[in-house]
C-alpha positions as CSV (number, residue, x, y, z in Angstrom):
1,M,-10.2,-11.5,-19.6
2,K,-7.8,-9.7,-17.0
3,S,-4.7,-6.7,-16.9
4,F,-3.5,-6.0,-14.2
5,Y,0.1,-4.8,-12.4
6,F,2.3,-7.3,-11.3
7,I,3.5,-9.1,-8.5
8,P,5.2,-12.0,-7.0
9,V,6.3,-14.6,-9.6
10,F,7.9,-13.7,-12.8
11,A,9.3,-10.8,-14.1
12,V,10.1,-9.2,-17.5
13,I,11.5,-6.3,-18.4
14,L,10.8,-4.4,-21.7
15,T,13.7,-1.9,-22.4
16,A,13.4,0.8,-25.7
17,C,14.5,3.8,-27.1
18,S,14.4,7.5,-26.8
19,S,11.3,7.6,-28.3
20,S,7.6,6.8,-26.7
21,D,7.2,5.1,-29.9
22,H,6.1,1.9,-29.5
23,H,7.5,0.4,-32.3
24,N,11.3,1.8,-31.2
25,Y,11.1,-0.6,-28.3
26,T,13.6,-3.3,-29.4
27,Q,14.5,-5.0,-25.9
28,V,13.0,-7.1,-22.9
29,Q,14.9,-7.6,-19.4
30,V,13.2,-10.6,-17.5
31,I,13.0,-10.3,-13.7
32,Q,11.8,-12.9,-11.8
33,T,10.7,-14.0,-8.2
34,S,9.1,-17.5,-7.6
35,R,8.5,-20.1,-5.6
36,Q,11.2,-22.1,-7.0
37,G,13.7,-19.4,-5.7
38,D,14.0,-16.7,-7.6
39,Q,14.1,-13.4,-5.8
40,L,13.9,-10.2,-8.1
41,N,16.3,-12.1,-10.6
42,E,17.4,-11.5,-14.1
43,T,16.4,-15.1,-15.8
44,A,16.9,-13.4,-19.1
45,R,17.4,-10.6,-21.9
46,L,15.2,-10.9,-25.0
47,D,14.4,-9.4,-28.3
48,L,11.7,-7.1,-29.5
49,S,10.5,-7.2,-32.6
50,A,8.4,-8.2,-35.9
51,G,7.6,-12.0,-35.9
52,S,4.2,-14.2,-36.4
53,V,1.6,-14.9,-33.6
54,S,2.3,-18.2,-32.4
55,D,-0.2,-20.1,-30.6
56,A,1.4,-19.3,-27.1
57,V,-1.4,-17.4,-24.4
58,E,-1.2,-13.6,-25.8
59,I,-0.6,-10.6,-23.9
60,R,-1.6,-7.6,-26.1
61,L,-0.8,-3.9,-25.1
62,D,-1.9,-0.9,-26.4
63,P,-0.5,2.1,-25.0
64,A,-2.9,4.4,-26.6
65,Q,-5.4,3.7,-23.9
66,T,-4.2,4.5,-20.9
67,F,-5.6,4.8,-17.1
68,Q,-4.8,6.2,-13.9
69,T,-1.7,8.7,-12.8
70,L,0.5,6.0,-10.3
71,E,1.4,8.0,-6.8
72,G,3.9,4.9,-5.9
73,F,4.0,1.8,-3.6
74,G,6.2,0.9,0.3
75,G,5.0,0.3,3.5
76,S,4.7,2.4,6.6
77,F,6.4,3.9,9.9
78,T,4.9,2.3,12.8
79,E,6.4,2.6,16.6
80,A,6.9,-1.0,16.3
81,S,9.1,-1.1,13.4
82,A,11.1,1.8,14.6
83,H,11.4,0.4,17.7
84,V,12.6,-3.8,16.1
85,L,15.2,-1.2,14.1
86,K,16.7,0.6,17.7
87,Q,17.1,-3.0,19.2
88,L,19.2,-3.8,15.7
89,S,23.1,-3.2,15.2
90,A,23.6,-0.2,13.6
91,D,25.0,-1.9,10.4
92,K,21.8,-4.1,10.3
93,R,19.7,-1.3,10.9
94,D,21.1,1.3,7.7
95,E,21.1,-2.2,5.6
96,V,17.2,-2.7,6.2
97,I,16.2,1.3,5.3
98,R,18.6,0.8,2.5
99,A,16.5,-2.4,1.9
100,Y,13.7,-0.7,1.5
101,F,14.4,3.2,0.1
102,S,17.5,2.8,-1.8
103,D,17.5,2.4,-5.4
104,Q,19.3,-0.5,-5.1
105,G,16.7,-1.9,-3.1
106,S,12.7,-2.1,-3.9
107,N,12.6,2.4,-3.6
108,Y,9.7,2.8,-1.9
109,T,8.3,6.2,-3.2
110,L,4.8,5.9,-1.2
111,T,4.6,5.6,2.6
112,R,2.2,6.2,5.9
113,T,2.2,6.5,9.1
114,H,0.1,7.4,12.8
115,M,-1.0,10.6,14.7
116,N,-1.4,9.3,18.2
117,S,-0.8,6.1,19.1
118,C,-2.2,2.7,17.8
119,D,-2.1,-1.4,17.7
120,F,1.7,-1.7,16.4
121,S,2.4,1.1,19.0
122,L,4.5,0.2,22.5
123,G,1.1,1.9,25.3
124,S,-1.9,3.9,24.0
125,Y,-0.4,8.0,23.7
126,S,-1.3,11.0,22.1
127,Y,0.3,14.6,21.8
128,A,-2.3,16.5,23.1
129,P,-2.8,14.9,26.6
130,V,-4.0,17.5,28.8
131,A,-7.8,17.0,29.1
132,G,-9.4,20.3,28.1
133,D,-6.5,21.6,26.5
134,T,-9.4,22.8,23.7
135,A,-6.1,25.7,22.5
136,L,-3.8,22.9,22.6
137,E,-1.4,24.5,24.1
138,H,0.3,21.8,25.3
139,F,0.7,20.0,22.0
140,S,4.2,17.9,21.4
141,V,5.2,15.6,18.6
142,Q,7.9,14.5,21.7
143,E,6.4,10.5,21.0
144,D,8.1,10.4,18.0
145,K,11.6,11.7,18.7
146,D,13.0,8.8,19.4
147,D,11.6,6.7,17.3
148,I,9.5,7.2,14.5
149,I,10.9,10.9,13.1
150,P,14.3,9.3,13.4
151,L,13.5,6.5,10.9
152,I,11.7,8.6,8.3
153,K,14.4,11.3,8.3
154,D,17.4,7.8,7.6
155,A,14.9,6.6,5.4
156,M,14.6,10.2,3.4
157,A,18.0,10.7,3.5
158,V,18.6,7.4,1.6
159,S,16.2,8.3,-0.8
160,R,17.0,9.5,-3.7
161,D,14.0,10.2,-5.4
162,G,12.3,11.1,-2.3
163,F,8.9,9.4,-1.1
164,K,5.3,10.7,0.0
165,L,4.3,10.4,3.6
166,I,0.3,9.6,4.3
167,S,-0.3,10.4,8.0
168,S,-3.7,8.6,10.0
169,P,-4.8,8.9,13.1
170,W,-5.8,6.1,14.9
171,T,-8.4,7.4,17.5
172,A,-8.8,11.5,19.3
173,P,-7.2,11.8,23.1
174,P,-9.8,10.2,25.1
175,W,-10.9,13.4,27.3
176,M,-12.2,14.3,23.0
177,K,-14.1,11.0,23.4
178,T,-17.8,10.2,24.2
179,N,-16.1,6.9,25.7
180,E,-13.4,8.5,27.2
181,D,-11.6,5.7,26.3
182,W,-9.0,5.2,23.7
183,F,-10.6,2.2,22.0
184,G,-14.1,2.7,20.8
185,G,-16.6,5.2,20.8
186,S,-16.9,8.6,18.9
187,L,-15.9,12.3,18.7
188,K,-17.4,14.4,20.6
189,P,-19.2,17.3,18.5
190,E,-17.6,20.1,20.9
191,Y,-14.4,19.4,19.9
192,Y,-14.7,18.7,16.4
193,E,-12.4,22.5,15.9
194,T,-10.1,21.3,18.3
195,W,-9.6,18.0,16.2
196,A,-9.2,19.7,13.2
197,L,-6.2,22.6,14.9
198,F,-5.1,19.2,15.9
199,F,-4.3,17.6,12.7
200,A,-2.9,21.4,12.0
201,R,-0.5,21.5,14.3
202,Y,0.7,17.4,13.3
203,I,1.1,18.5,10.2
204,R,3.4,21.7,11.4
205,A,5.6,20.2,13.6
206,Y,6.7,17.4,11.5
207,Q,8.0,20.6,8.6
208,Q,9.4,21.8,11.6
209,E,11.5,18.0,11.9
210,G,11.9,18.3,8.1
211,I,8.9,16.4,7.3
212,P,6.7,17.1,4.6
213,V,3.0,15.5,5.5
214,W,1.7,14.2,1.8
215,A,-1.4,14.0,2.7
216,V,-3.6,12.9,6.0
217,T,-6.6,9.8,6.2
218,V,-9.6,11.6,8.3
219,E,-10.1,8.5,10.2
220,N,-8.0,4.4,10.1
221,E,-10.6,2.7,9.8
222,P,-13.9,4.8,11.1
223,L,-16.2,1.7,11.3
224,G,-14.0,0.6,13.8
225,N,-12.4,-3.2,15.0
226,D,-14.7,-4.4,17.2
227,S,-12.7,-1.5,20.6
228,N,-10.4,-4.7,20.1
229,W,-7.3,-1.3,20.3
230,E,-7.3,2.2,19.3
231,S,-10.3,3.3,17.4
232,M,-12.7,6.1,16.5
233,H,-16.1,5.5,14.7
234,Y,-17.6,7.7,12.3
235,T,-20.4,7.7,10.0
236,P,-20.3,8.6,6.3
237,E,-22.3,11.8,7.4
238,E,-19.9,12.9,10.2
239,M,-17.5,12.4,8.1
240,R,-18.6,14.7,5.8
241,D,-19.1,17.2,8.3
242,F,-16.0,16.9,10.1
243,I,-14.2,17.4,6.4
244,K,-16.8,20.7,5.1
245,Y,-17.3,22.1,8.5
246,H,-13.6,22.0,10.3
247,L,-10.7,19.9,8.8
248,G,-11.3,21.7,5.5
249,P,-11.5,25.1,6.1
250,Q,-8.9,24.5,8.5
251,F,-6.0,23.3,6.4
252,S,-7.7,26.6,3.9
253,N,-7.2,28.9,7.0
254,D,-3.2,27.4,7.4
255,N,-2.6,27.5,3.9
256,I,-1.9,24.0,4.9
257,D,-1.3,22.0,1.0
258,T,-1.5,18.5,2.5
259,R,-4.5,16.6,0.6
260,I,-7.1,14.8,2.7
261,M,-8.8,11.3,1.9
262,I,-11.0,9.5,3.2
263,F,-12.9,6.5,4.7
264,D,-9.9,4.1,5.1
265,Q,-11.4,1.1,5.5
266,N,-12.1,-2.1,3.8
267,R,-13.0,-1.7,-0.2
268,D,-16.5,-3.2,0.6
269,H,-17.9,0.3,1.4
270,V,-16.5,2.1,-0.4
271,Q,-19.3,3.2,-2.8
272,E,-21.6,3.9,0.2
273,W,-18.7,6.4,2.2
274,A,-18.1,8.0,-1.3
275,D,-21.4,8.7,-2.7
276,V,-21.8,10.4,0.6
277,I,-19.2,12.0,1.6
278,L,-18.1,13.5,-2.1
279,S,-21.8,14.1,-3.5
280,D,-22.0,17.5,-1.0
281,S,-19.8,19.8,-3.1
282,A,-17.8,21.2,-0.4
283,A,-16.7,17.9,0.9
284,Y,-15.6,17.0,-2.9
285,G,-13.9,20.4,-2.6
286,Y,-11.5,19.9,0.4
287,T,-11.3,16.1,-0.6
288,W,-8.2,14.6,-2.9
289,G,-9.0,11.1,-3.0
290,I,-10.7,7.8,-1.2
291,A,-8.1,4.8,0.7
292,V,-9.3,1.8,1.8
293,H,-7.9,-1.6,2.6
294,W,-7.6,-5.0,1.8
295,Y,-9.0,-6.7,5.2
296,R,-12.3,-8.0,4.0
297,S,-11.3,-10.6,1.7
298,T,-7.5,-13.2,1.6
299,V,-8.8,-13.8,-2.3
300,D,-11.1,-10.8,-3.8
301,W,-9.3,-6.8,-3.9
302,F,-13.6,-5.7,-5.1
303,P,-13.5,-4.8,-8.6
304,E,-17.3,-4.2,-8.9
305,A,-17.1,-1.7,-5.9
306,L,-13.7,0.2,-6.9
307,N,-14.8,0.3,-10.2
308,A,-18.3,1.8,-9.1
309,A,-16.6,4.6,-6.5
310,H,-14.5,5.4,-10.2
311,E,-16.9,5.3,-12.5
312,Q,-19.1,8.0,-10.0
313,F,-16.0,9.9,-8.8
314,P,-13.8,10.3,-12.1
315,Q,-11.4,12.8,-10.6
316,K,-11.1,11.5,-6.6
317,P,-7.9,8.6,-6.9
318,L,-8.2,6.1,-5.3
319,L,-5.4,4.9,-3.1
320,N,-5.0,1.3,-1.5
321,T,-3.0,2.6,2.7
322,E,-3.0,0.0,4.7
323,A,-3.1,-4.1,4.0
324,C,-0.7,-7.4,5.7
325,I,-0.9,-10.9,6.5
326,D,-3.2,-10.5,10.0
327,A,-3.9,-13.0,12.4
328,E,-0.7,-14.8,12.1
329,I,2.9,-15.1,14.6
330,P,5.5,-14.7,11.4
331,V,7.3,-18.1,10.3
332,W,10.7,-17.8,10.0
333,R,13.3,-18.0,7.1
334,D,10.9,-20.8,6.0
335,D,10.5,-19.6,1.9
336,A,7.9,-21.9,1.0
337,W,5.7,-21.5,3.9
338,Y,4.8,-18.2,2.5
339,W,4.0,-19.7,-1.1
340,Q,1.6,-22.8,0.1
341,K,-2.1,-22.4,0.7
342,N,-1.1,-22.2,5.0
343,A,-2.4,-19.0,5.7
344,T,-5.6,-17.9,7.4
345,D,-6.8,-14.6,8.1
346,W,-9.3,-13.2,11.2
347,G,-12.2,-13.9,9.3
348,F,-10.9,-17.6,8.9
349,E,-12.2,-18.2,12.6
350,Y,-14.6,-14.9,13.1
351,A,-16.5,-13.8,9.8
352,S,-19.9,-14.2,9.6
353,E,-21.4,-17.6,7.9
354,E,-22.6,-15.7,4.9
355,N,-19.0,-14.6,4.8
356,K,-16.8,-17.6,5.5
357,H,-16.1,-17.7,1.6
358,L,-14.4,-14.5,1.4
359,H,-12.1,-16.4,4.6
360,P,-10.2,-19.5,3.1
361,R,-7.0,-20.3,3.7
362,Y,-4.7,-18.4,1.0
363,V,-1.0,-18.1,-0.4
364,P,0.5,-15.3,0.9
365,A,3.2,-14.3,-1.9
366,F,-0.2,-14.6,-4.3
367,R,-2.9,-12.7,-2.0
368,Y,-0.1,-9.7,-2.4
369,A,0.5,-10.1,-6.5
370,R,-3.3,-10.9,-7.0
371,D,-4.1,-7.9,-4.7
372,I,-1.9,-5.5,-5.8
373,I,-2.2,-6.5,-10.3
374,G,-6.0,-6.6,-9.9
375,G,-6.3,-3.6,-7.5
376,L,-4.8,-1.6,-10.1
377,N,-7.0,-2.7,-13.1
378,S,-9.6,-1.8,-11.1
379,H,-8.4,2.1,-10.7
380,L,-5.9,2.6,-7.4
381,V,-3.4,4.7,-7.4
382,G,-1.1,3.1,-4.8
383,W,-0.8,0.9,-2.3
384,V,1.2,0.8,0.5
385,D,1.7,-1.9,2.8
386,W,1.9,-1.9,6.9
387,N,4.6,-1.9,9.4
388,L,8.2,-1.9,7.2
389,I,9.5,-4.9,9.9
390,L,8.2,-6.8,13.1
391,N,9.9,-9.0,15.0
392,D,9.6,-13.0,15.1
393,Q,6.1,-13.1,17.3
394,G,5.0,-10.8,15.3
395,G,5.2,-7.3,16.9
396,P,5.5,-6.2,19.6
397,N,1.9,-5.0,20.0
398,H,0.3,-4.1,22.9
399,V,-3.2,-5.7,22.7
400,Q,-1.7,-8.6,20.9
401,N,-3.1,-7.9,17.0
402,W,0.3,-9.8,15.7
403,C,0.5,-9.9,12.4
404,I,3.5,-10.8,9.8
405,A,6.0,-7.5,7.8
406,P,8.1,-8.4,4.7
407,V,10.9,-8.3,7.3
408,I,11.1,-10.3,9.9
409,A,13.4,-9.9,12.7
410,R,15.4,-11.1,15.7
411,P,16.9,-8.3,17.4
412,E,18.4,-10.8,20.3
413,S,20.5,-12.5,17.3
414,N,20.7,-9.0,15.5
415,Q,18.9,-11.1,12.4
416,V,16.9,-10.2,9.5
417,Y,15.1,-12.3,7.5
418,Y,13.3,-10.9,4.0
419,T,10.4,-13.1,3.2
420,P,9.3,-13.5,-0.2
421,L,6.7,-11.0,-0.1
422,Y,10.0,-8.5,0.4
423,Y,10.5,-9.7,-3.4
424,V,6.9,-9.1,-4.2
425,L,6.1,-6.2,-3.4
426,A,9.9,-4.9,-4.7
427,H,8.6,-5.7,-8.4
428,F,5.9,-3.0,-8.2
429,S,7.8,-0.4,-6.4
430,R,11.0,-0.8,-7.9
431,Y,9.5,-0.8,-11.7
432,M,6.4,1.0,-11.6
433,R,7.2,5.1,-10.9
434,P,5.4,7.7,-9.7
435,D,3.2,9.9,-12.7
436,A,3.7,6.0,-14.8
437,R,0.3,6.1,-16.9
438,R,-1.7,2.8,-16.2
439,I,-2.5,1.0,-20.2
440,S,-4.1,-1.1,-21.6
441,A,-2.8,-5.0,-21.5
442,Q,-5.1,-7.4,-22.2
443,C,-4.7,-11.4,-21.3
444,S,-6.0,-14.8,-23.4
445,H,-5.5,-16.4,-20.3
446,D,-7.7,-16.6,-17.4
447,D,-4.6,-18.5,-15.3
448,L,-2.2,-14.8,-15.8
449,M,-2.8,-11.8,-14.1
450,V,-1.5,-8.5,-16.0
451,T,-0.7,-5.1,-15.7
452,A,0.8,-2.8,-17.3
453,C,2.6,1.0,-17.4
454,I,4.4,3.3,-19.3
455,N,7.0,5.1,-16.7
456,P,7.8,9.4,-16.9
457,D,11.0,7.6,-18.8
458,Q,9.1,6.0,-21.4
459,R,10.2,3.0,-20.2
460,M,7.1,0.6,-20.3
461,A,6.5,-1.6,-17.0
462,V,4.2,-5.0,-17.6
463,Q,3.9,-7.4,-15.0
464,V,2.8,-10.8,-15.0
465,F,1.7,-13.2,-12.3
466,N,0.7,-16.9,-12.6
467,P,-0.3,-18.3,-9.4
468,S,-1.4,-21.9,-11.6
469,E,0.5,-25.1,-11.0
470,S,1.6,-25.4,-14.2
471,P,4.3,-23.6,-16.5
472,V,2.7,-20.8,-19.3
473,P,4.5,-20.3,-22.6
474,F,3.2,-16.6,-23.8
475,Q,3.9,-13.9,-26.1
476,V,3.6,-10.4,-25.4
477,T,2.2,-8.2,-28.7
478,L,2.8,-4.5,-28.8
479,G,2.0,-3.0,-32.6
480,D,3.3,-5.2,-34.3
481,K,6.3,-6.3,-32.8
482,R,6.9,-9.6,-30.5
483,V,8.6,-11.5,-27.9
484,S,8.2,-14.7,-26.6
485,H,8.6,-16.5,-23.5
486,E,7.2,-18.8,-20.5
487,I,6.9,-17.8,-17.0
488,P,7.1,-21.1,-14.6
489,A,4.4,-22.0,-12.3
490,A,3.8,-19.8,-9.1
491,A,5.7,-16.9,-10.5
492,L,6.0,-13.2,-11.0
493,Q,8.0,-11.5,-13.7
494,T,8.3,-7.9,-14.3
495,L,8.7,-6.4,-18.0
496,L,10.4,-3.5,-18.7
497,I,10.5,-1.9,-22.7
498,H,12.8,0.9,-23.8
């Protein structure tokens, strides 16, 4: 029996009266994305009323049983995305930004960007390029002023409710590292203080540009990436000590209220890192939450690991900061491909034999829906996608690490393709708003994934995902009221209850 938020396939919205008392909820709006061609389409308006129990699958909602408070959903501002958007016409660039950030589009509320360069940059760079500059007298974010910063500002201008920004470094400049290289290596202990100061300078520089940094992660993927692109290694103990003795005190002394998140890599290791870092009272006090990624598996969202970390440290939110369809060149204007079991990831070829089962061929739209719903039901408070937009090669990427974004562009012809992934993500970002509380949503059918929340405006959003090859009739039960409907095969629905 499963309960989740909801993603690609079929969306039902239930609408309620002004009171949060569930007996006043009376209307249901159904919004659907599906393999059959729906793209956030309203497919029905239904009445929620007293009635008898049917033989259909039951989705039972209990608003009295609440769980985590949500922070939001969204995507990432990379130099690659900013570069692709700059190559489009002004009108087409504005269209994409509005598609993501306006309340008529995805209405994103949680975003991420990189400090210094990453693989989805045009080349390697740092804001502190001068070797030995321990006081960071030459620090500058000038590199971002012609692409990333204007993109963030333009997104802010069209966002009615605003969004939170998370910033993550992939690496310190080579002169601070043990191998003196962009790829791999670790931070030299003598530069821990300088690296903490770097974070503070970055946050202040972005503030001066009118961009508040809501949170930072200490390091993107501290376990590394086999030195294939920008990276810097930490052990859990090293990250603990960096936060405890350097980053936390630096923020405290500078009156910086930006949140600090630990880990920021695949979920299978989250419990180990949380235990080492958060069992230390000083590091615990400086840490807001735990960041995770999805790349360890194309089918498993690791509920056991997420639940264990939550149970051990229930006051520290878990947040997914990165996910994408990796190791694939985008398929252009072929919606069917994104609903078929065609995709592979890095592990399909490179995972060890004992881990091959975690990396089978998969359906891209299903992977997004399954991971978000499963993650929400395993205490994630938010979910951030990777690049907002890429070209039809899956870049630009200066190390040829091609990936797929929800929106793909062909700048040379000024064309943009909104893949089914865009619509799947929008089910969550548009209808599950910041400060919503997840509620109990139990489903009697193993093929359906379901999750639900109550938004701050008291609307209840229910997400229903059917990855099976058959339609599934179901009945939503809310107290003594019910509504019956059906979700088609390979579909996602949102239910908003007023």
